[in-house]
C-alpha positions in Angstrom: -23.9 -2.8 -52.2 -24.3 -0.8 -48.8 -25.5 -3.6 -47.4 -22.5 -6.0 -48.1 -20.3 -3.0 -47.1 -21.8 -2.9 -43.8 -21.8 -6.8 -42.9 -18.0 -6.3 -43.8 -17.4 -3.8 -41.6 -19.5 -5.5 -38.8 -17.4 -8.8 -39.0 -13.9 -7.1 -39.3 -15.2 -5.6 -35.7 -16.5 -8.5 -34.3 -13.3 -10.2 -35.3 -11.4 -7.4 -33.9 -13.3 -7.7 -30.8 -12.7 -11.7 -30.7 -9.3 -11.2 -30.3 -9.0 -8.3 -28.2 -11.0 -9.8 -25.1 -9.2 -12.3 -23.6 -10.9 -15.5 -24.0 -10.7 -16.4 -20.0 -13.1 -13.8 -20.0 -15.3 -14.8 -22.9 -15.5 -18.3 -21.4 -16.1 -17.1 -17.7 -13.2 -18.8 -16.5 -11.7 -17.8 -13.2 -8.7 -16.0 -13.2 -5.5 -18.1 -13.1 -2.8 -16.0 -11.3 0.7 -16.9 -11.6 1.6 -18.2 -8.0 5.7 -17.0 -6.6 5.5 -18.5 -3.2 8.1 -18.4 -0.5 9.5 -14.7 -1.5 11.9 -13.3 1.3 12.0 -9.8 0.3 12.3 -7.8 3.7 11.9 -4.5 2.3 8.5 -5.6 0.9 7.4 -6.8 4.3 8.4 -3.3 5.5 6.8 -1.3 2.9 3.1 -2.8 4.1 3.9 -3.3 7.6 1.7 -0.7 8.8 -1.2 -2.5 6.6 -0.7 -5.8 7.9 -0.3 -4.4 12.2 -3.4 -2.3 11.6 -5.5 -5.6 11.0 -4.0 -8.5 12.9 -1.3 -7.5 15.6 1.6 -10.1 15.5 5.1 -10.5 15.1 5.3 -10.3 11.3 9.2 -10.0 11.3 9.5 -13.6 12.3 6.7 -14.7 10.4 8.3 -13.4 7.2 11.5 -15.1 8.5 10.0 -18.5 8.4 8.0 -18.7 5.6 8.1 -15.3 4.1 5.4 -14.3 1.6 3.4 -15.6 -1.2 2.7 -13.2 -4.5 0.1 -13.7 -7.0 0.5 -11.3 -10.2 -2.7 -11.7 -12.0 -1.5 -9.8 -15.3 -1.5 -6.2 -16.4 0.6 -5.1 -13.9 -1.8 -6.6 -10.8 -0.3 -8.0 -7.6 -1.4 -9.4 -4.6 0.8 -10.1 -1.9 -0.1 -12.8 0.9 1.0 -12.3 4.5 1.0 -15.1 6.9 1.3 -14.9 10.9 0.0 -16.6 13.8 -0.7 -15.7 17.5 -2.6 -18.8 18.4 -2.1 -22.4 17.8 -5.2 -23.2 15.5 -5.3 -20.6 12.6 -2.7 -18.8 10.5 -4.0 -15.4 9.7 -3.8 -14.6 6.0 -3.9 -10.8 4.7 -4.2 -10.0 1.4 -2.3 -6.2 0.0 -3.4 -5.7 -3.9 -0.9 -3.5 -5.7 -0.7 -2.1 -9.5 3.0 -2.5 -10.2 4.7 0.6 -11.5 1.3 2.9 -10.5 1.4 5.6 -8.1 -1.8 4.1 -6.4 -0.9 3.3 -3.1 -1.1 -0.4 -2.2 -4.7 -1.7 -0.2 -5.7 -4.6 1.8 -8.3 -6.4 0.0 -11.9 -6.6 2.0 -13.7 -10.2 2.1 -16.9 -10.8 1.3 -18.9 -12.9 4.3 -22.5 -13.7 3.8 -24.8 -12.2 6.0 -25.0 -13.3 9.9 -21.8 -15.7 10.3 -19.2 -14.6 12.6 -16.2 -12.8 11.0 -13.0 -12.4 12.8 -12.0 -9.2 10.5 -13.4 -8.5 6.8 -9.5 -8.8 5.8 -8.5 -11.9 7.0 -8.5 -15.4 5.9 -7.6 -18.3 8.1 -5.4 -20.9 6.9 -5.6 -20.4 4.0 -3.9 -22.3 0.6 -3.8 -22.2 -3.3 -6.2 -24.9 -4.4 -5.1 -26.1 -8.0 -8.3 -28.1 -8.2 -10.8 -25.9 -7.8 -8.5 -22.7 -9.3 -8.9 -20.1 -6.4 -8.0 -20.0 -2.7 -9.7 -22.1 0.2 -9.4 -21.1 3.8 -11.0 -23.0 6.8 -11.2 -21.3 10.3 -11.7 -23.3 13.3 -13.3 -22.8 16.3 -11.4 -25.0 18.6 -8.7 -27.6 18.8 -10.8 -30.6 18.1 -12.0 -29.3 15.1 -15.3 -29.9 15.1 -16.8 -27.1 14.3 -15.8 -23.6 12.3 -15.9 -22.7 9.0 -14.8 -23.2 4.9 -14.4 -20.8 2.4 -13.8 -20.9 -1.2 -12.7 -17.4 -3.2 -11.7 -16.6 -6.6 -9.0 -13.7 -8.2 -11.2 -11.1 -10.0 -9.7 -9.6 -13.5 -9.0 -6.7 -11.0 -7.4 -8.5 -8.2 -10.2 -8.9 -5.6 -11.3 -11.8 -3.9 -14.7 -12.9 -4.5 -16.8 -15.2 -2.5 -17.8 -19.1 -4.5 -19.0 -20.5 -1.6 -18.7 -20.6 2.5 -20.1 -23.7 4.8 -19.8 -23.4 8.4 -20.8 -25.9 11.2 -21.3 -23.8 14.7 -22.1 -26.4 16.6 -19.4 -27.5 18.2 -20.0 -31.5 19.2 -17.2 -33.4 19.5 -17.5 -35.3 16.5 -15.2 -34.2 13.7 -16.0 -33.2 9.8 -14.2 -32.4 7.2 -14.8 -28.9 6.3 -15.6 -29.2 2.8 -18.5 -31.1 4.1 -20.1 -28.6 6.5 -23.5 -27.3 5.7 -23.6 -25.2 2.6 -24.6 -21.9 3.8 -23.2 -19.2 0.6 -24.3 -19.9 -2.6 -27.9 -20.6 -1.0 -28.8 -23.9 -2.2 
């Protein structure tokens, strides 16, 4: 009798646990945020301007007027704002600010992890990034010079708590005048 009662309790507990944990978490699937592109709320930009200028001095108001910002909603009140600006010809800098909607916790810039030994302009900047629907991730590439014959390619996924996790990093450091798609650069991370 005690065995059947304990089995029933264990079964009920496992069913309740299964219903509480979202299926993507069980499957190990990447977090797919809801993307709200090209938003133009100037007050939102002004709220975060001190963080943006601290990392990448740029004419953020002009950039905002031209293209706005993107909002990635990860659920549970966690949102990531993507602001873009450029001071050069080849690379558009993207900075990511994490906030929890309705929380007193201040918004913060998201730091990015890169493989050791790779050049880093800033731990907070992705260049030329975009949401890749096929990968379910942010992809970015950096052009080291105008010929686009060298640079880096990165893939980051959102974690459930609103940070960016490095999934793939490729780089071609030899600027040899021969164009190569950034997705075909030699793989640095994860190491093969």
